[in-house]
C-alpha positions, 0 to 999 in steps of 0.5 A: 499499499502507499499512503499520501498524506496531505499537510495542506491544500493551500497556496498563492500569497494571499492563502499563504500569509493568511494561513486561512489554508495550510501550506505544508505540501504533502507527504507520500509513504512507499517503499521510501518516504518522499515529501513534496513541497514543503511549504509554510507549516511542513515541519509543524504539520509533519509533527501534528500528523506523526510523520516523523521527518527524520525518517525521510528519504527524500524531499521534491521541491517543483519550484522556488516560490515560498509557498513550495519550499520555505521549510526546505532547509528545516526539513532537511535539517530533519532528514539528516538527523540535525545535519549530523548524518549525510543522507537523503535526496534533493530533487528539486527545479534548478531555480531551488538549488542555484536561484534565479535573476529574482531569487537566491537559492532557497537552500543553503551550501551548508544543506546541500553538503549533508545530502547523500545526492542532489538532482536538478533534473530536466523533464524526461528524466527518471531518478529511482526511490526504492522501489518506485521511479519518478519521471520528471514532467515538465510545467509552463510557469513563471518559474520556467524551471518548474517540474512536476513528476509522475511516480511509477509503482507497483500499484499504478502511477501517481502524478503530480501536477504543481503550478502550471499554465494548462497546455496540451503536452500534459495529456502525454505526461500524465494520460493514464496515472491512477491517481493525479494531483493537480494545483487547481488554483483559481474557480471557473471563469476566473482563470489567470496566467500560469495556473491552473483552474476549474476550466482547464482541469475540465478540459485536461480530464475530457481529453484524456484517453484513460482518465485517473481513478482519483483526482485531488485538487490541490493549491488552493488560492484565495479566490478558489476558497471564497468560491467553494472548492468543494462545489467546484470539485462537485462540478469537475466530477459531475461533468468528467465523471473522475472523483474529485477531492479537495487536499485539505490538512490531514487527508490521506490517501491509501492506494491499493492494488484493487481500491483507493481508500481515503479518510482525513487523519485527526491531529496528534495532542501534545501535552 
């Protein structure tokens, strides 16, 4: 079984600074433990849902925007036992590791040096993580180095589409995945550049030859938040026939050979 636990469903500058929806990214427990896009709150919410960050094997960061990478360094420190053990893998866009014209790197040389391996892959590259393999996929975002992935597993593929404009080639990269996690930031009739809206998600799913069993709407922006994302998810499900969920904090997806189960976890109590 593979478990995907969401430590937040929010994204964009206004959700991030208000925390109307938490922005911690998500955790995949397969043969290895992978953390994806550790935005603000990733460390705190990992402990809240009993996901010990010291047990991480790898971290994936799609791009250099703060709602995706804010907690990266502290998660590396956890993964490396307080930066005392050389271990773990970082898979990240070039902007995260090297910076760009507008941003410094999101990770220091000190933290790079305590990692066992660092990858800044291009779309089409494959990276092995235990029994699974990540196929790196392209995006069209304001950070041009943004990357997603398709995780190939014995239970079927899990696709992650982070911030991106909708473009037709997304179909080729993600068609046939069993679980599709997509940053759908805006509601119907309110699309903006470099981000997907409900309308874009409908277009994508309608054109897939083999649709996912489950779509998980992630990276909810402020406009989507106030438009009622659950209403948008219901619309998506009705129009496309794909079971659609909102990735709220504590939401867990359990992927098995013959079924996909979901539940919402209760946060741990600390004395």
